[in-house]
N, C-alpha and C positions, 0 to 999 in steps of 0.2 A: 775802670775796667781795663783800659789799655796797659796801665802800669802793672796790673796783676798778671796779664798775659806775658809781659816782658820779664817779670820777676820769676816766672816759671822756667825761664831759660837758665837760671843760675842753679847749679848743683854743687854739692861738695865733692872735692876731688876723691875723697875716700869712699864715696858711695859706689858700691859695686854690687852687681847682681850675684848674690851667692848661689841662687838657683842656676843661673847661666854657668857659673864655674863648675858646679857639681855635675850638671848635665853634660858639659863638654869633656870634663876630665875623667869621669867615672869609668868609662871603658878602657882607658889607656894608662892610668898611672895610680900608684898608691904612694903615700908619703910616709916615710919611716918616722915613727913616733919620736925616737931619741935624737937622731941626726938631722931630721927635717929635710932629708934629701929625697928627690923623686926616685921612684923605682918603677920602671915601665912594666906594664903587664904584657902578657903574650900579644894582645891586640896592639899595645903601644909599640912593640918592636916591629910590628908589621907596617907601621906608618912610614911614609916617605920622609926624607930628612926635614923638609920645611915644617910639616905638621908636628913631627916629633920634637923639634926644637921649640915650637910654640907651646906644646903641652908642658915641657919643662919650665918655660918662662912663666906659664900660668901658675905653676906650683908655688913660685916665689910670691905671687899675688895672694894666693890662698893663705900662705904663712903670715903675710902682712895683715890681711883682712881679719883673720882669726886671732891675731896677736900671739901667735905660737912661737915667735922667734925667742931666742935666749934673752935678748935685750930688745924688746919691741920699740923702745924709744930711739935706738940708733940703727935699727935694721934697715938695710938698703935693699929695696926690692930689685930683683933681677939676678943674673948670673954672668960671670965672665966666660969667654969662649972656652977656656980650659976646663971649667966646671961642666959646661955643656958637653964637651967631649967625653968626660968621665961618665956622665949620666946616660948618654945616648949610645956610646960606643962608636960614634961616627968619627972619621978622621978629621983632624984639625982643619984641613983645607975645605972640606965639605961644610963643616960648621961655620967657618968664617965667610965662605961665599954665600951661604944661605942667610946669615945675619946681615951681610951687606945688602943683599937683594931685598930682604924684609925691611931694612932701614930705608933704602932708596924708594921703596913703595909706601913708605910712611905707615907701616903696620906696627913696627917696633921703634923704640928710641934707645939712646945710649947716654949714660951719665957716668963719667969717671971710669970708663971701660966696662961698665955693667949694663947689659942689655935687658930691657924690660918692655912690657906691653902697657901703653897708657890706657887708662880706664875707658876713655872715649873710643878706643879701638876694639873693645871686647866683642861687640856684635860682628865686626868684620872678621875677627879671629874665629868666632863661632861658625860663621859661614864657611871659612876655609876648612875647619876641622870636620864639619858635618857635610862637606862636599858640595856646597852650593856654588 
């Protein structure tokens, strides 16, 4: 019985709540079919910089989860700061300072200059975006 309880602690890294992603993203963003780039909705552009950046980072997770990348085998989840500047229209300094703060607070992570949201942080991101 004890081993079974311990086994329940193991999850696959790719396990992501698709419902959570849809619930959190739906009001704020659409994903362009061909380019796979985020396009903020009117509500998305009303977000403050931190949630706006988180929304864009979540888009890369959706692309990965659904296997919608041009080459799903080599797709690297996340975005570089320059890409986030383009998607959000935010100045580079604002993007970078928010990325640093999010990383320092362990909400996002970075790999080879690409910022992404680890799966185990999705509920925390949901709380931030839904105003908890």
